[in-house]
Backbone bond lengths (Angstrom), bond angles and torsions (degrees), N, CA, C in turn:
res aa  C-N    CA-C-N  psi(-1)  N-CA   C-N-CA  omega(-1)  CA-C   N-CA-C  phi
1 M - - - 1.450 - - 1.513 108.29 -
2 G 1.281 116.98 104.82 1.435 120.31 -173.87 1.497 113.14 -70.17
3 A 1.319 114.29 164.80 1.448 119.81 -178.24 1.498 112.08 -66.92
4 G 1.350 117.30 -24.53 1.444 120.02 -179.05 1.500 113.72 -83.03
5 H 1.307 118.58 -1.96 1.451 122.13 -178.11 1.523 108.94 -85.51
6 A 1.335 116.73 96.73 1.463 121.61 -176.68 1.521 109.51 -108.14
7 H 1.302 116.23 138.73 1.457 121.71 179.62 1.518 109.16 -86.92
8 K 1.339 115.50 155.79 1.460 119.89 -177.71 1.522 111.86 -66.60
9 L 1.339 118.30 -19.13 1.456 120.21 177.26 1.524 112.09 -75.81
10 Y 1.315 116.71 -20.07 1.465 120.27 -176.90 1.525 110.45 -80.45
11 R 1.311 116.28 135.85 1.467 122.49 178.97 1.526 107.81 -120.93
12 R 1.295 116.39 111.78 1.465 120.64 -176.41 1.531 110.47 -62.97
13 G 1.313 114.70 142.55 1.451 119.93 179.09 1.508 110.62 -173.40
14 D 1.316 114.92 171.96 1.467 120.66 -179.59 1.524 110.46 -123.93
15 S 1.316 116.36 31.28 1.460 120.48 -179.31 1.524 110.53 -75.00
16 P 1.336 117.32 164.91 1.473 119.90 176.20 1.526 112.64 -59.96
17 V 1.327 117.62 -30.19 1.463 120.17 178.67 1.521 110.40 -69.91
18 H 1.329 117.33 -40.46 1.462 120.41 176.75 1.527 111.26 -61.03
19 A 1.327 116.51 -34.76 1.460 120.50 -173.90 1.521 113.43 -77.43
20 L 1.315 118.69 -14.00 1.461 120.65 -178.99 1.532 110.64 -68.66
21 P 1.327 118.00 145.84 1.470 120.42 175.17 1.529 110.82 -59.95
22 A 1.319 115.19 142.37 1.462 119.92 -173.70 1.525 112.46 -61.56
23 H 1.344 117.65 -37.41 1.462 118.51 -175.94 1.526 111.76 -69.85
24 T 1.335 118.00 -28.55 1.471 119.46 175.73 1.525 110.41 -69.39
25 K 1.320 117.25 -37.10 1.468 120.36 178.58 1.523 111.26 -69.92
26 L 1.318 116.83 -36.19 1.471 119.80 176.79 1.527 111.06 -61.69
27 V 1.325 116.17 -46.35 1.465 120.33 178.98 1.528 110.46 -63.15
28 A 1.320 116.55 -39.57 1.463 120.46 -179.27 1.527 111.13 -64.65
29 V 1.311 116.94 -44.58 1.468 120.09 179.95 1.526 110.57 -65.67
30 L 1.326 117.18 -41.24 1.465 120.35 177.55 1.527 110.52 -61.16
31 G 1.324 116.95 -44.44 1.462 119.91 178.62 1.518 112.04 -63.25
32 F 1.324 116.58 -41.54 1.469 120.39 179.10 1.521 110.82 -62.76
33 V 1.326 117.24 -44.13 1.461 120.60 -179.40 1.530 110.89 -63.84
34 L 1.326 116.87 -40.12 1.468 119.81 177.80 1.526 111.50 -62.63
35 V 1.322 116.42 -39.42 1.472 119.99 177.85 1.522 110.40 -64.77
36 V 1.319 117.09 -43.50 1.461 121.21 -179.59 1.524 110.94 -63.42
37 V 1.322 116.97 -44.37 1.466 120.76 -178.56 1.527 110.75 -64.97
38 T 1.326 117.36 -33.59 1.464 121.28 -178.40 1.530 112.31 -72.94
39 T 1.310 117.39 -22.41 1.464 121.49 -175.73 1.526 111.19 -66.92
40 P 1.326 118.37 133.34 1.476 120.71 177.26 1.529 110.73 -60.92
41 R 1.310 115.92 139.96 1.457 119.99 -176.79 1.520 112.45 -66.23
42 E 1.339 117.06 -23.23 1.468 120.06 -179.48 1.524 112.52 -72.24
43 A 1.315 118.18 -17.99 1.471 121.58 -178.33 1.531 109.23 -84.32
44 V 1.317 115.61 74.25 1.464 120.70 -176.89 1.527 110.92 -60.47
45 W 1.318 117.10 -38.24 1.457 121.19 -178.70 1.530 111.76 -60.83
46 A 1.343 116.17 -31.95 1.462 119.73 -178.30 1.533 110.82 -65.26
47 F 1.322 116.66 -40.89 1.464 119.78 -179.48 1.523 110.95 -68.08
48 A 1.338 116.47 -32.36 1.463 118.99 173.68 1.528 110.38 -63.71
49 G 1.341 116.04 -38.93 1.458 119.43 176.93 1.523 112.11 -63.92
50 Y 1.325 117.06 -40.92 1.472 120.13 177.37 1.525 110.92 -62.02
51 A 1.331 116.59 -40.27 1.459 120.06 179.32 1.524 111.10 -62.87
52 V 1.331 116.53 -37.85 1.464 120.48 177.59 1.531 110.02 -64.37
53 L 1.326 117.02 -40.70 1.460 120.18 178.69 1.531 111.30 -63.00
54 L 1.330 116.82 -43.23 1.467 119.54 177.95 1.524 111.04 -65.10
55 G 1.330 116.37 -37.02 1.457 119.13 176.52 1.524 111.82 -62.47
56 A 1.330 116.23 -37.37 1.459 120.08 177.45 1.529 111.22 -65.65
57 V 1.334 116.51 -40.40 1.467 120.22 177.72 1.524 110.23 -64.57
58 A 1.343 117.09 -43.27 1.465 120.52 178.85 1.528 111.21 -61.21
59 A 1.336 116.24 -40.49 1.463 119.67 178.07 1.524 110.82 -65.51
60 R 1.327 116.34 -41.29 1.464 120.47 178.82 1.523 111.50 -64.68
61 A 1.327 116.20 -34.78 1.463 121.25 -179.82 1.522 112.47 -85.33
62 R 1.325 116.85 -4.81 1.467 123.08 -178.57 1.530 111.20 59.38
63 V 1.319 115.19 42.19 1.461 121.64 175.89 1.532 107.64 -102.94
64 P 1.331 119.17 117.26 1.467 121.10 -177.22 1.523 112.20 -62.16
65 A 1.329 115.75 149.26 1.462 120.40 179.46 1.530 110.99 -61.23
66 G 1.334 116.90 -37.34 1.460 119.76 179.38 1.515 112.76 -61.88
67 F 1.326 116.86 -36.17 1.469 121.48 178.12 1.523 110.56 -60.88
68 V 1.336 115.86 -43.55 1.464 120.15 -179.66 1.519 111.15 -71.02
69 L 1.331 116.99 -44.19 1.461 120.95 -176.37 1.532 111.21 -63.09
70 R 1.322 118.06 -39.65 1.470 120.06 179.47 1.518 111.37 -63.01
71 R 1.320 117.13 -34.94 1.455 120.38 -177.43 1.521 113.02 -85.31
72 L 1.313 116.69 -6.66 1.460 119.87 172.24 1.524 111.94 -73.76
73 A 1.336 116.34 -8.38 1.469 119.62 179.13 1.521 112.19 -61.82
74 I 1.337 117.23 -16.54 1.460 119.96 -179.43 1.523 111.97 -63.99
75 E 1.335 117.59 -21.29 1.460 120.18 -178.41 1.528 113.07 -92.50
76 L 1.323 118.47 9.91 1.460 120.93 -178.45 1.535 113.51 -56.92
77 P 1.352 120.12 -39.56 1.469 118.25 176.41 1.522 113.20 -58.88
78 F 1.332 117.24 -37.24 1.458 120.47 178.77 1.532 110.80 -71.60
79 V 1.336 116.27 -32.84 1.463 119.72 176.39 1.525 109.85 -64.25
80 A 1.337 116.50 -42.61 1.460 119.79 179.37 1.527 110.97 -62.59
81 F 1.330 116.41 -40.96 1.464 119.90 178.04 1.519 110.88 -64.28
82 A 1.344 116.36 -41.91 1.461 119.91 -179.17 1.524 111.37 -64.34
83 L 1.325 117.30 -37.90 1.458 120.25 -178.49 1.525 112.21 -67.37
84 L 1.331 117.20 -21.01 1.467 120.38 178.47 1.523 112.23 -82.42
85 M 1.319 117.01 -21.93 1.460 120.08 -173.50 1.531 113.94 -59.39
86 P 1.343 120.27 -42.54 1.480 118.59 179.84 1.520 113.89 -61.70
87 F 1.335 117.26 -17.06 1.456 120.24 -178.19 1.530 112.72 -96.02
88 V 1.332 117.60 -21.52 1.465 119.60 -172.26 1.525 113.36 -115.10
89 V 1.333 118.49 -19.67 1.465 120.58 -178.46 1.526 109.28 -78.90
90 P 1.331 118.16 125.75 1.474 119.67 179.68 1.527 111.70 -73.59
91 G 1.315 115.48 159.36 1.463 120.72 178.16 1.510 111.49 139.23
92 E 1.320 115.38 -166.75 1.463 121.96 -179.47 1.526 110.84 -57.13
93 Q 1.327 116.36 139.44 1.454 121.98 -177.50 1.532 110.17 -106.70
94 T 1.335 115.43 151.21 1.455 122.31 174.39 1.513 108.73 -140.49
95 Q 1.313 116.90 156.78 1.455 122.52 -179.00 1.527 110.45 -98.41
96 V 1.320 116.07 125.95 1.456 122.40 176.51 1.523 107.70 -128.52
97 L 1.314 116.75 110.51 1.466 122.27 -177.88 1.525 111.39 54.71
98 G 1.320 114.96 38.57 1.452 119.92 177.84 1.509 115.40 81.30
99 V 1.335 117.37 3.08 1.468 121.91 -179.62 1.521 108.25 -108.84
100 S 1.327 116.56 133.25 1.456 121.58 179.00 1.525 110.10 -81.83
101 L 1.338 115.72 120.67 1.457 121.08 -177.86 1.516 109.95 -126.03
102 S 1.330 114.99 152.51 1.458 121.36 179.27 1.518 110.18 -80.25
103 V 1.343 115.99 128.78 1.459 119.75 178.04 1.534 111.40 -64.16
104 P 1.362 119.84 -47.79 1.475 118.80 175.36 1.522 112.36 -60.01
105 G 1.345 116.34 -33.97 1.464 119.38 178.15 1.510 112.22 -66.92
106 L 1.332 116.95 -38.40 1.463 120.57 177.44 1.525 111.31 -64.05
107 W 1.346 115.64 -44.19 1.461 118.53 178.32 1.530 110.84 -65.66
108 G 1.339 116.78 -38.42 1.454 119.39 178.25 1.521 111.92 -64.82
109 A 1.331 116.92 -41.08 1.461 120.55 177.88 1.522 110.82 -63.38
110 W 1.334 116.19 -43.90 1.461 120.17 177.81 1.526 110.99 -61.35
111 N 1.315 116.78 -41.11 1.465 121.51 -179.09 1.528 110.58 -60.90
112 I 1.331 116.30 -44.92 1.466 120.27 -179.47 1.522 110.90 -67.36
113 L 1.328 116.67 -46.17 1.460 120.45 -175.95 1.528 111.28 -66.18
114 A 1.334 116.84 -45.52 1.465 119.59 -176.24 1.528 111.32 -66.95
115 K 1.324 116.19 -52.96 1.459 119.12 -176.64 1.529 111.95 -70.15
116 G 1.332 116.20 -39.02 1.460 119.19 179.09 1.519 112.28 -64.96
117 T 1.327 116.83 -43.42 1.464 120.24 -179.31 1.522 111.39 -64.76
118 L 1.327 117.07 -42.17 1.465 119.92 178.93 1.530 111.07 -65.04
119 G 1.339 116.50 -41.61 1.458 119.44 178.83 1.519 112.36 -64.38
120 V 1.344 116.80 -43.33 1.466 120.35 179.22 1.527 110.37 -66.21
121 A 1.336 116.78 -40.55 1.467 119.63 179.36 1.527 111.04 -62.47
122 A 1.330 117.31 -41.43 1.463 120.13 177.46 1.524 110.88 -63.23
123 S 1.337 116.87 -39.53 1.466 120.46 178.72 1.523 111.33 -67.05
124 V 1.334 116.93 -38.73 1.459 120.67 178.00 1.520 110.60 -62.80
125 L 1.327 116.70 -42.42 1.465 119.52 177.78 1.523 111.32 -64.12
126 L 1.333 116.57 -38.36 1.465 119.60 176.91 1.524 110.94 -62.19
127 A 1.346 116.41 -47.02 1.462 120.12 -179.60 1.528 111.81 -67.54
128 A 1.332 117.13 -31.77 1.461 120.58 -178.30 1.517 112.52 -72.87
129 T 1.313 117.55 -21.24 1.472 121.12 -175.95 1.522 113.46 -113.60
130 T 1.333 117.55 4.14 1.462 120.78 -176.08 1.521 109.57 -137.74
131 E 1.313 117.53 127.94 1.457 121.40 177.75 1.523 110.44 -68.95
132 L 1.318 115.84 152.26 1.464 120.51 -177.08 1.524 111.73 -60.68
133 R 1.315 115.96 -41.78 1.473 118.11 -179.84 1.524 110.25 -61.79
134 A 1.329 116.34 -39.69 1.463 119.74 179.12 1.526 110.98 -65.15
135 L 1.330 117.38 -36.22 1.464 120.29 178.08 1.527 111.22 -65.30
136 I 1.328 116.06 -41.91 1.464 119.58 179.13 1.528 110.59 -64.62
137 L 1.316 116.27 -44.01 1.464 119.44 178.13 1.525 111.07 -65.53
138 A 1.338 116.65 -30.27 1.464 119.74 177.67 1.521 110.70 -66.29
139 L 1.335 117.13 -38.97 1.465 120.36 176.44 1.525 110.60 -61.50
140 Q 1.324 115.60 -40.31 1.466 119.34 178.42 1.525 110.61 -67.12
141 R 1.331 117.11 -39.78 1.461 120.71 -179.84 1.523 111.59 -65.83
142 L 1.342 116.30 -30.49 1.462 121.20 179.31 1.528 112.15 -83.93
143 R 1.312 117.20 9.38 1.458 124.17 172.16 1.541 113.10 68.97
144 L 1.342 116.36 33.25 1.453 117.82 171.19 1.521 109.07 -70.81
145 P 1.340 118.12 155.99 1.470 119.56 -180.00 1.531 111.14 -53.19
146 P 1.332 117.89 129.33 1.474 120.52 -176.19 1.522 113.32 -56.15
147 L 1.345 117.05 -36.06 1.458 119.03 -178.65 1.526 111.26 -63.76
148 L 1.330 117.08 -41.45 1.460 120.22 178.04 1.526 111.36 -65.02
149 V 1.324 115.86 -37.84 1.459 119.76 178.47 1.521 110.41 -63.70
150 Q 1.340 116.65 -43.54 1.455 120.02 -179.67 1.525 111.57 -66.00
151 I 1.335 117.55 -39.97 1.466 120.45 178.33 1.526 110.22 -61.49
152 A 1.324 116.32 -44.99 1.465 119.91 178.99 1.525 111.10 -62.87
153 S 1.324 116.14 -39.42 1.457 120.48 179.92 1.519 111.40 -62.50
154 F 1.329 116.78 -46.76 1.462 120.19 -178.03 1.528 111.71 -70.51
155 M 1.324 117.21 -34.10 1.465 119.87 176.77 1.525 110.35 -60.92
156 I 1.325 116.56 -43.99 1.456 120.24 -179.57 1.524 110.80 -68.57
157 R 1.327 115.84 -43.26 1.468 119.67 -174.27 1.518 112.11 -70.08
158 Y 1.334 117.37 -40.21 1.463 119.71 -171.48 1.528 113.78 -106.18
159 G 1.343 116.98 -0.11 1.465 118.59 175.53 1.512 111.71 -60.48
160 D 1.340 117.16 -42.29 1.458 120.52 179.31 1.530 111.50 -66.29
161 L 1.331 116.82 -35.40 1.462 119.56 179.04 1.533 111.14 -65.15
162 I 1.329 116.37 -42.24 1.459 119.86 179.14 1.528 110.43 -66.18
163 T 1.330 116.18 -38.86 1.468 119.43 176.99 1.521 111.32 -62.30
164 D 1.329 117.47 -41.27 1.471 120.74 177.32 1.522 110.97 -64.87
165 E 1.326 116.37 -37.08 1.463 119.61 178.08 1.526 110.63 -63.82
166 M 1.332 116.80 -42.20 1.464 120.66 176.61 1.524 111.17 -61.63
167 R 1.331 116.99 -39.64 1.465 120.31 179.95 1.519 110.82 -65.83
168 R 1.327 117.65 -41.46 1.463 120.42 178.95 1.528 111.25 -64.98
169 M 1.319 117.05 -39.72 1.463 119.98 178.26 1.527 110.83 -65.65
170 S 1.332 116.58 -37.83 1.463 119.80 177.76 1.525 111.12 -64.82
171 I 1.337 116.22 -41.91 1.468 120.07 178.09 1.529 110.36 -63.23
172 A 1.327 116.66 -40.65 1.462 120.52 179.41 1.537 111.02 -62.74
173 R 1.342 117.22 -40.45 1.475 119.69 178.29 1.523 111.19 -65.13
174 R 1.325 115.75 -43.83 1.472 118.38 -178.40 1.522 111.78 -67.46
175 S 1.342 116.72 -34.09 1.462 119.58 178.98 1.516 112.09 -66.73
176 R 1.325 116.70 -17.82 1.475 121.61 176.79 1.525 111.90 -100.31
177 G 1.327 115.40 13.01 1.456 120.08 174.49 1.511 115.31 84.99
178 F 1.350 117.78 14.39 1.465 119.96 -178.34 1.521 110.31 -91.09
179 E 1.337 116.23 131.52 1.457 123.17 174.11 1.522 107.86 -137.03
180 A 1.339 116.67 118.15 1.464 120.51 179.86 1.518 109.18 -70.81
181 S 1.333 116.29 115.62 1.467 120.35 -176.46 1.519 113.08 -133.65
182 G 1.321 118.37 8.73 1.457 119.03 -179.81 1.515 112.29 -179.63
183 V 1.337 114.58 -177.28 1.459 120.28 -177.66 1.521 111.52 -62.49
184 R 1.324 117.44 -31.02 1.461 119.45 -176.54 1.524 113.08 -66.71
185 H 1.324 116.77 -13.63 1.465 120.02 178.84 1.529 112.42 -96.71
186 W 1.321 116.74 -1.19 1.457 119.18 -178.35 1.517 112.28 -62.76
187 G 1.319 116.94 -31.50 1.463 120.20 179.34 1.514 111.91 -61.72
188 V 1.339 116.91 -41.82 1.462 120.59 178.67 1.526 110.65 -65.10
189 L 1.334 116.10 -41.95 1.455 119.66 179.09 1.525 111.61 -65.56
190 A 1.341 116.63 -36.60 1.461 120.02 177.90 1.528 110.89 -65.47
191 K 1.340 116.62 -40.77 1.460 119.69 176.95 1.522 111.21 -64.54
192 S 1.336 116.37 -36.86 1.468 119.45 177.56 1.521 110.86 -65.11
193 A 1.344 116.50 -40.50 1.463 119.97 178.11 1.527 110.80 -63.48
194 G 1.346 116.48 -40.59 1.461 119.73 177.36 1.514 112.12 -63.80
195 A 1.339 115.94 -42.53 1.464 119.64 178.47 1.527 110.95 -63.79
196 L 1.350 116.46 -38.03 1.462 119.77 178.17 1.521 110.79 -64.47
197 F 1.333 116.91 -40.62 1.461 120.16 178.69 1.530 110.82 -62.27
198 I 1.327 116.87 -44.57 1.466 120.33 -178.71 1.523 110.52 -64.63
199 R 1.331 116.51 -43.42 1.464 119.49 179.13 1.529 111.15 -62.73
200 S 1.321 115.91 -41.14 1.464 119.71 -179.94 1.521 110.59 -65.69
201 Y 1.347 116.78 -41.40 1.462 120.72 179.61 1.532 110.43 -63.52
202 E 1.331 116.42 -43.96 1.459 119.65 179.99 1.524 111.15 -66.49
203 R 1.331 116.08 -38.98 1.467 119.37 177.19 1.527 110.27 -62.25
204 G 1.341 116.70 -41.44 1.449 120.41 178.70 1.526 112.05 -61.00
205 E 1.333 116.78 -40.76 1.463 119.61 178.05 1.526 111.21 -63.89
206 R 1.335 116.47 -43.37 1.464 119.13 -179.96 1.518 111.25 -64.41
207 V 1.322 116.31 -42.01 1.467 120.15 179.44 1.527 110.41 -63.84
208 H 1.336 117.02 -42.16 1.463 120.19 -179.80 1.528 110.97 -63.55
209 L 1.332 117.61 -44.11 1.463 120.21 178.50 1.522 110.77 -62.59
210 A 1.326 116.93 -39.79 1.465 119.65 179.05 1.527 110.74 -65.14
211 M 1.335 116.75 -39.69 1.463 119.69 179.76 1.521 111.52 -67.65
212 V 1.339 116.87 -42.27 1.464 120.29 179.19 1.524 110.63 -62.61
213 S 1.336 116.85 -40.22 1.466 120.05 -179.93 1.517 112.30 -66.21
214 R 1.356 115.75 -17.31 1.469 119.96 178.96 1.522 112.30 -103.41
215 G 1.335 116.40 14.17 1.456 119.90 173.66 1.512 115.70 96.74
216 Y 1.332 118.37 14.58 1.468 120.70 179.35 1.525 109.83 -66.38
217 T 1.338 116.34 131.12 1.466 121.07 -177.65 1.524 112.85 -119.03
218 G 1.320 117.91 7.45 1.456 120.70 177.86 1.505 114.64 104.81
219 T 1.316 118.21 -1.37 1.464 122.18 177.71 1.522 108.95 -134.25
220 M 1.326 115.02 153.67 1.454 120.52 176.86 1.527 109.49 -85.86
221 P 1.324 117.98 139.11 1.470 119.42 178.75 1.519 111.07 -70.60
222 L 1.317 116.04 138.51 1.459 121.34 175.03 1.528 108.05 -85.77
223 L 1.327 115.59 104.57 1.458 119.58 -177.23 1.527 111.92 -70.61
224 D 1.323 116.22 -27.96 1.463 120.60 179.02 1.524 107.54 -128.74
225 D 1.328 115.58 101.00 1.468 120.25 -173.84 1.522 112.29 -95.66
226 R 1.316 117.38 13.01 1.455 119.70 -179.57 1.531 110.07 -74.62
227 P 1.334 117.88 131.83 1.466 119.27 178.53 1.520 110.99 -71.52
228 A 1.335 115.51 155.32 1.459 120.01 177.31 1.521 109.86 -68.72
229 T 1.308 116.47 142.93 1.451 120.99 179.41 1.533 110.39 -79.66
230 R 1.322 115.84 166.84 1.463 119.85 178.19 1.523 111.08 -62.59
231 A 1.319 116.47 -36.49 1.467 119.94 179.30 1.520 110.69 -64.70
232 Q 1.322 116.71 -39.69 1.461 119.81 179.09 1.524 111.21 -67.14
233 W 1.329 116.71 -41.54 1.466 119.86 176.33 1.525 110.74 -62.71
234 A 1.314 116.67 -42.10 1.463 119.95 -179.52 1.524 111.31 -63.80
235 T 1.329 116.13 -39.88 1.463 119.55 179.04 1.523 110.91 -66.75
236 A 1.323 117.04 -43.87 1.464 120.29 -178.33 1.522 111.83 -66.78
237 L 1.336 116.44 -40.64 1.466 120.25 -176.31 1.529 113.04 -82.17
238 A 1.324 116.62 1.73 1.465 118.85 178.66 1.524 111.02 -62.02
239 L 1.343 117.22 -34.55 1.472 119.90 -179.23 1.531 112.22 -65.07
240 P 1.345 119.97 -57.19 1.469 117.96 179.86 1.523 113.30 -65.53
241 L 1.334 117.63 -32.51 1.467 119.63 179.75 1.530 111.17 -69.55
242 A 1.330 116.64 -31.77 1.464 119.72 176.26 1.520 110.94 -74.30
243 A 1.340 116.39 -30.95 1.467 119.76 179.97 1.521 112.22 -78.33
244 L 1.333 117.46 -25.37 1.467 120.75 -175.64 1.532 113.33 -60.87
245 P 1.343 120.50 -45.48 1.475 118.55 178.06 1.525 113.00 -60.57
246 I 1.326 116.89 -34.42 1.463 119.98 177.98 1.522 109.89 -62.88
247 C 1.331 116.22 -43.52 1.467 120.76 179.12 1.530 110.78 -63.62
248 L 1.321 116.49 -43.25 1.465 119.98 -179.09 1.523 111.42 -63.89
249 L 1.336 117.52 -40.74 1.462 120.75 177.00 1.524 111.09 -63.59
250 A 1.339 116.16 -39.33 1.462 119.44 178.78 1.521 110.88 -65.50
251 L 1.339 117.21 -40.75 1.464 120.69 178.67 1.532 111.32 -66.71
252 L 1.323 116.89 -40.90 1.469 120.07 178.44 1.528 111.60 -66.79
253 G 1.329 116.10 -35.02 1.458 119.72 178.84 1.505 112.95 -68.59
254 R 1.338 116.99 -23.62 1.464 119.72 179.34 1.510 111.62 -86.00
255 T 1.337 117.86 -19.06 1.473 120.64 -177.28 1.520 110.22 -67.45
256 P 1.365 117.11 127.24 1.468 119.93 -179.45 1.527 111.55 -67.44
């Protein structure tokens, strides 16, 4: 995965957040998400505080709010599921605009929406300030199993190639007058899927042989092996450390 391979989620910049080592940002986001998940759902004020912290990080990274909000659309399936919960979860009922809704369902929907949105927003900020190659190398630096790191690397690198192959095959079918319009065309689509699998498998073999011939040993080289400084760790961990007191106050407030 070359250095020039940038994902559409990445936003180039020279902010202090961009300059942090990728593995410190990964640890920071993981810590922040754990703090958010641990927070009781009844502590609505706490989630507002987390949102303010993420807004501060976005401002520091010079990532526009619109950029983040557009990419939050990825959680729409979870939003749809959450909106159904007040209607299907059994328990105490309450009236909202003349509609009977489940109180446990409302709290469950709020829990999913609040924690899910904060987690996705933190991930979007991570992706917006960190190149994909740096993220993969960060996983390797954090001592994740090498095989998992390599699988993730190849998925990112060759996902676009497979998508382009599917697009070319679709264009070829349409140029021959084929339009899938019913069950009777499923056979053609199944054959296309099989052909795509075979092409992808053969491409993978060729790529692997080419990599081995160039000295590939099963791990990605660390181009920058310098460890993160204490200042960099402190800057990266400022987000979860700032969120931790909010979580503790919320937990103490729930204790009878």
